[in-house]
N, C-alpha and C positions, 0 to 999 in steps of 0.2 A: 774484606772489606778495612776500610783507612777513617781514619780520622779526622771529622773536620776540623775545617782553619778556624773556622769561626761558626759560634753556638747559632744553630736553629731550632724554628720552629718542627719539630720530627714529625712524620706520620707513622702512626704505630704502625707495628710486624702485622703480615698477613701470618695469619694462623695457619687457615685451612680451606675457607672459605673466600669468593668473591667481595668486594666490599659494598654496603648498602649503599640505596641515593639517597636514600631519605635527609633530609637540613641536619645538617649535625648539630652541636650544641658546641660552644667555641668558647673557652674561657681562659683568659690570660688573669691567672691568682695574683699576680704580685703586683697588678698594676688597679684594682677595683679599690672605689673609694668608696664604695659600702661596707657598713657596719657588718650588715649577715651578705657574705660574698654570694651566695647563692640566688640572692631576692631578688637581683633584676635582670634575671634570666628567664627566657620561657622554654618549657618542657618541650624540646621537638615531639612529632605526634608521632605517635606507634605503629611502625612497621607493620602493615597486614602479613608480612613473610615471615616466615618461622626459622630462616637462618641466624642464626646467631653468631654474630662475628665482631670482632673491634673493628666498629664503624665511623668512630669519629676523628676529625682531625683532635690532634689534643698540644699542649701546651709540654714544651720540653724545656725550654729556656725562657724566662721573661724579657720581653722588650727593653728593659734595666741594663741586663746584663749584654745585650746584643748593641745599644746607642754606648754605653761603656769601653766595650771593645772598639765598636769604630773612632770613639774620640782618640781613642790611645794611638790612634795610626799606624797598629802592628795587628797583624794575621796571627800571632801567637798565643797561645792560649795561655803557655805557663813558660816559663824560667828555665834554664839547662838544670838548675838544682833541684826545683821540682819536680821537672821531668824525671831526673833520677833518685831521688825518694820516692816517687810514685812505682820505677820499674821495681827496682830494691825491695818495694812493700809484696809486690805483685808476685816476683820472682821466689818470694819467703813464702808467702802463701803455697804457691803450687809448689815447690819443691818439698814443701814439712807435707805437706798431704802426701804426694807420692810417695815420700818415705814412712806415713803411718800406713800404707796399703803395703807397704813390705815387711812391714813392722808385724801388722795384725795377720796375714797370713805364715809370718815366724812363727806365731804363738806367742807374740809378746804385751798385745795387747787381747781383752778378754770383751764379752758385749759387744752393743751396738754400735758400729763407728761410724759419723755421717763424715761423706769429705764432701771439699768446697769446690772444688776444680772448676772451673768454665766462672767463676761469679766472686772474681778475685777483684774486676772493674768497681763493684756497688762496695767491698770491703774498704777497699782501698781510696778511695772517690769520694767517703765521706769521713772516715775515721780519721785520715792524715788530716783532715782539717782542725778535729778537735787539740784542744788544750789537754793537761794531764786528769786538770779539777772536775772536766765533765765527764759523763756518764754510759756508759756501751750496757745494753742488755741487748742478749741473745739468745739463741736456739739452740734443739741440740746440737745443730752444725756450727758450731760455737770457736774452734781452733783457730781459724784465721781471725776472725772479732778480736779475740785478744791477741796475735801476733800483731795486729795492725795497730791496737792501743798500745803497746810496747811491753807486754808481758813478756818474758824474754825466751825463745825456743827450748831452752832446756829446762825451765822450768813447766811448760806445756806437754813435751814431751815426758817429762819425768810424771806427768798425772795422769799420763795415756797409760806409761807401765804400770802405773799403781805405786808410783814410791814416796817415802816420804820429802823429799825434796821439790814434788810438784805441788803448783801453786795452790792446792788442796788439802797438800800434805796428804794423797792420794786418794782420798777419800769422796773426791768426786768423779772423777773420770769423765770420759769421753765428754758427754754431755754435760758436765758440769764445772766447767773453766769458772774460776772465780780469782778476783783481785783488787784486794782491799787498795792498798797502794795503787794501782793503776786504775779504781774506781770503773772494772769489766762486775755485775753482779748479777752473774747469770749471764749463760747456761743452764735453760730451762728444757727440760724432756716432754713434759705437754704441750701440745701446741697452743698457746694464745694463752698460755701462765704468765708468761714474761712482759708481757704489755700491760696488768695493770700495776707491777712492780713499778716500771719504768715510767708509768704516771703516776706514780709514788715518790720517786726519786725526783722528779720533776716538778712535783710539788715544793718536795722538799727544800729545793731550787728559790720557787719563789718565796715560801714561808720566811726562809733566811734575809731576802732582800729588802722585802715589804712587812713583815711585822720585828722580825730582830732586827731591821735598817741595819745590816750588812750591806751597805753600799755595794763594795766591789763584786757582790756574790754576781755571778752574769752565764752560772753555769748553766750547762744545756745535756740532755739526754737524749739519744739516738734509741728505739726499739725499733730490734730488727726482727722479722716475721717473714713466713712465705704467704703465698698467696691462699692453700689449703685453712688458714688459722685466720681469714677475713669473712667467712662466713662460718663464725664461733661470735659468740654474744659477749665474751672481752672485748674481742676487738669493739664493737659498738658503740659500749659502754664509757670506754677510755677513750674515745673519739667525743662525746659528746662531752665529758669531765674534761678534758681537757680542752676543749674549746670553750666551756663555760667559766672556764676560771682563767683564760688564757695563760696556759701553762707552756712552759720551755721546753717544746719536745718536739722532733722529729718522729712520726713513723714512716719505716721505712721496708717497702715490702718488696722483699724478695722473689717474683714473680719468676721462678721458672717452669712456669707453666703445665707442671707435674706434682700435686698432693700425693708423695707414695708411688702408686699406680694408678692413680684417678685424674684424667686431663681435667685442665683450668676450667675449657670448653663445657664438660660435661656436670660439674659442681657448680657452677652460681647462675643467678640469673642473669647476670650482667657482668661481663669477663673484663670493661674498665673498669677496674677496683678504684680507681684514682678518681672517679666521680664520686663516690664516695664521701668524698674531703667537704666539696661543699655541700653538701646534704646537710654537714653537721658547723658550716660556715666558717670554714678552715682552707684554704688553698688547695685541691688537689691536681696533682703534677705528675705525667707518663714520661719517661725517658726511655733511653737503648743503654739496659743495662751490661753491654758488652761493650761502652766506650766509656773507657772512664773520665775522658774528658768532658762529656757532656755530662756525665755524671757528677764530676766535681762542680760546675758551672750550677749547678739545680741545687748541691749542696752547700755550694756558699750562700745563695739566698736565701734556703731555706734556715740553714743555721744561725744567719746572720738577724732573719728574722724572730727567731727563739731570742737571740740572744739581746735585741734590744727591747725585747718585751711586748713584742706587735702577736706573739700566742704559736701554734701548732701549726705544721703541715704534715699531708699525708702525699707520698711520695710512689710513687710506684716504679721500682725496675724491674723491664721486662729481660731477663737474660736466660742461663740455661746451665745445668748441670753435666759436666761431663762422664759421669759416673752414675751409678745405677743409686738408688735413694741411700742405701747404705754399703758396707763391704759384704753383708752378707743377700745384697738383692741382686739376680743374674740379671736387671735388665734389659728381661723380653718384650714390656708391652708397647716399649716405643718405637718408634716407628724407625727405621736403621737411615732412612735416607732425612728422617729431620733430625737425627744426630748426626748424620755430616753436615748436613746444611749450619748449623749450629757451630759446628767444630770446625768449618771454615772461618768465621767470622771469632776463631781465641783473641779473646781481650789484652792477653799479652802480646801478639803477635803484631796484632795492630797497635800497640804502643809505641813497641819496637821501632817499628816503620816509622811511624809517625817522627819522634827524635831524632831516628838517621835523617828520613828524607830533610827534613824542618833545618837538620845541621846545631841538636844541639847537643849531640853525641852521636858518637862515633861507635862502629862496631870493635874494636878493642875495649871500649870502656866500658858497655854492656856486658862482653865477655868476661871481663875482671868481678862485674858485679856478682857475673855467675856463677864463676868460680869462688868465689868468698862466701857467699850462699850456701852454697854445695858444702863448704867448709864446716859452717855454721851447724846446718841440720844434722852433719853425723858427729860432730862435736856433743851434741844435744843428746842424740841416739846414745851414744859411749856413755856421757853423764848417767842419763835415766838408767840406764843397764847397770851400772858399779853402784847407783844406789841402792841403798836399805829397802827395804819392806816396812809397813808399818806393825810398829809392835801390839800382841795383839791386844794389849791393854788399852789402845788408841779406838778401839773399833766402838767404844759405847760412847766417845767424847764428843760432844756437838750434836747429841741425839734426844737428851732428854736433859732438862730444864735444871732438874732435879734428881741429878743420877742416884744419891744418896737412897730415894725410895726406889731403887730396880738396879741400878747399874753394880752399885758397892753393897757387896755383903755385909754380914754384923760383925767383922773380926777386920772391914775396914780395908779389905781389898775386892778388887773389881773381880765379878762375878763371871765375868769372861776370861780371867785366869785360871779357874779351875778346869782342870781338864773336862771333866764331866760336861762343862757348858757346852761344848759344840758334838757331844758324842751322836752318833747317827747324823750326820750331817755330812756335806762331800769335801775336800780338803783339796784344795788345787794344787 
């Protein structure tokens, strides 16, 4: 798979069945002049066939972007500096996650650890366009989102090790990355629970600008979640609220085609998630999530709309994870041929090919980046391994609003400091 020289209207990827012949719903979200973006389109007739597949052409990049590129007279989607930033961020995500697998199997990490291998184009394509003030809300597969937003690798690794030097002082772990400094507000273990939080963050931005009259507040929120979440109530409720109030938020669906072991095609009545956007009056866009440049072009439009006060966008990034659902998953349910097909479309290899073919970077420059990232990740492991574990007195911090009623005894000391506090429990 090679990265295109210019943005295109993409056809959706075939999953496992032939394309339908029914007349498609064609929707260009960024050029609609209707207040209610879905109002002037007729629904196609329902096919009598029971075949369920992605059957409609979908807009991946708006005509606005294409016209802009044509006028520029250049077939390059990025500059050399931008390309190297994207490559470094994607390499960091991949190398970091590979190291996490090693450390997990060596007993340095506990609980469930969900890796991001294969999906790097989505995180990099979106988050590297943000400012420090913008907010990211993630899922349990959150390590790379935190890294892309600027949380240092040593802080993320320390958090995975459960050490006090972690971004949550060792209390969050793999599924609960948080950094106030970098505006990463989770890391949420349960699917769907981060979407209302992200919607609230976007409401905060709008409130600051319109009620508190902070004219310079143009902060945008990105809400990341997977295909399995899109059948949950929080998803629909928040799409409605965000569209109703024109909140500055982008809902980013990382559709890796599998919700743990449930195929996306078996779990939803309409596999084309992007179409749920127009139902609520917001643009719905589908993009090849294995191509960082295509993701980036769509992200520019969606983030720009939010920053200009034009409201939310739903973006479905069709991607694939190269490992099991978590490191505890033997990954026996997915077809080996399917896995091989997506592995051949590795987004990092595709970007590397593009940079070299377009003379934006040499092999030596890219190898230097890879070497530097290897050193960063190795240093992160050393730092995490040498860092101290939290004191027992930290156990009840940030748990109760009034710890004096439970966490502190009559003598003023933490109850957890009493040797009998953990009697009968296992010590790791």
